[in-house]
C-alpha positions as CSV (number, residue, x, y, z in Angstrom):
1,M,0.0,0.0,0.0
2,F,1.1,3.5,-0.8
3,L,-0.5,6.5,0.9
4,G,0.2,9.9,-0.6
5,T,0.0,12.3,-3.4
6,M,1.0,10.6,-6.7
7,R,3.7,12.6,-8.4
8,G,6.5,11.5,-10.7
9,H,9.2,11.9,-8.0
10,K,7.3,9.5,-5.7
11,G,8.5,6.5,-7.7
12,V,5.2,4.7,-8.0
13,E,6.0,3.4,-11.5
14,D,9.3,2.0,-10.1
15,L,7.3,0.4,-7.3
16,V,5.0,-1.3,-9.9
17,T,8.0,-2.6,-11.8
18,A,9.7,-3.9,-8.7
19,L,6.5,-5.8,-7.7
20,G,6.5,-7.3,-11.1
21,M,10.0,-8.6,-10.7
22,L,8.8,-10.6,-7.7
23,G,6.9,-12.8,-10.1
24,N,3.9,-13.2,-7.7
25,S,0.7,-12.5,-9.6
26,S,-1.3,-12.7,-6.4
27,L,0.1,-9.4,-5.2
28,M,-2.2,-6.4,-5.0
29,L,-1.0,-2.8,-5.1
30,V,-3.3,-0.4,-3.3
31,L,-2.8,3.3,-3.9
32,V,-4.5,5.8,-1.6
33,G,-4.5,9.4,-2.9
34,L,-4.5,8.6,-6.6
35,E,-6.7,11.1,-8.4
36,E,-8.8,10.1,-11.4
37,G,-7.1,10.9,-14.7
38,L,-4.4,9.8,-17.1
39,Y,-1.8,8.9,-14.5
40,K,-4.2,6.5,-12.8
41,E,-4.9,4.8,-16.2
42,K,-1.2,4.7,-16.9
43,L,-0.5,2.9,-13.6
44,R,-3.5,0.6,-14.1
45,R,-2.2,-0.5,-17.6
46,L,1.3,-1.0,-16.2
47,C,0.0,-3.2,-13.5
48,E,-2.3,-5.2,-15.8
49,T,-0.2,-5.6,-18.9
50,N,3.4,-5.4,-18.1
51,V,3.8,-6.9,-14.6
52,K,0.5,-8.7,-13.9
53,V,0.0,-7.2,-10.5
54,G,-3.4,-6.6,-9.0
55,F,-4.4,-2.9,-8.7
56,R,-6.8,-1.1,-6.5
57,S,-6.9,2.7,-6.0
58,F,-8.7,5.1,-3.7
59,G,-8.9,8.8,-4.5
60,L,-8.1,11.5,-2.1
61,Q,-9.1,10.6,1.4
62,P,-9.4,12.6,4.6
63,F,-6.4,12.2,7.0
64,A,-8.8,10.8,9.6
65,K,-9.3,7.7,7.4
66,M,-5.6,6.8,7.2
67,P,-5.7,4.4,10.2
68,E,-8.4,2.4,8.5
69,F,-6.3,2.0,5.3
70,L,-3.2,1.2,7.3
71,A,-5.1,-1.5,9.2
72,M,-6.0,-3.3,6.0
73,S,-2.5,-3.3,4.6
74,D,0.1,-6.0,4.9
75,M,2.9,-3.6,3.9
76,L,3.3,0.1,3.6
77,V,5.8,1.4,1.0
78,I,7.2,4.9,0.5
79,P,9.1,4.9,-2.8
80,S,11.0,8.0,-3.9
81,V,13.1,9.0,-6.8
82,K,16.2,11.2,-6.4
83,I,15.9,14.4,-8.3
84,E,19.1,15.9,-9.4
85,Q,19.6,19.6,-8.7
86,P,21.0,21.8,-11.5
């Protein structure tokens, strides 16, 4: 499970790729904070076609609901991509 705002520097695409490398098609990636739109569809396609990982997303959620999401997860991940400074 990933909780947060989905941006390129968060490394969510790398997370999907890493899950695919595990070779376990019973894994489910749950993203909380993923807004509707093109990025969501991109991640869904990546999960379904390239790495065969289950995918479930929840849009923006109030902070008060975070304990509920954490309670239903087996693992929380916080990927990040290093951004080079000019």
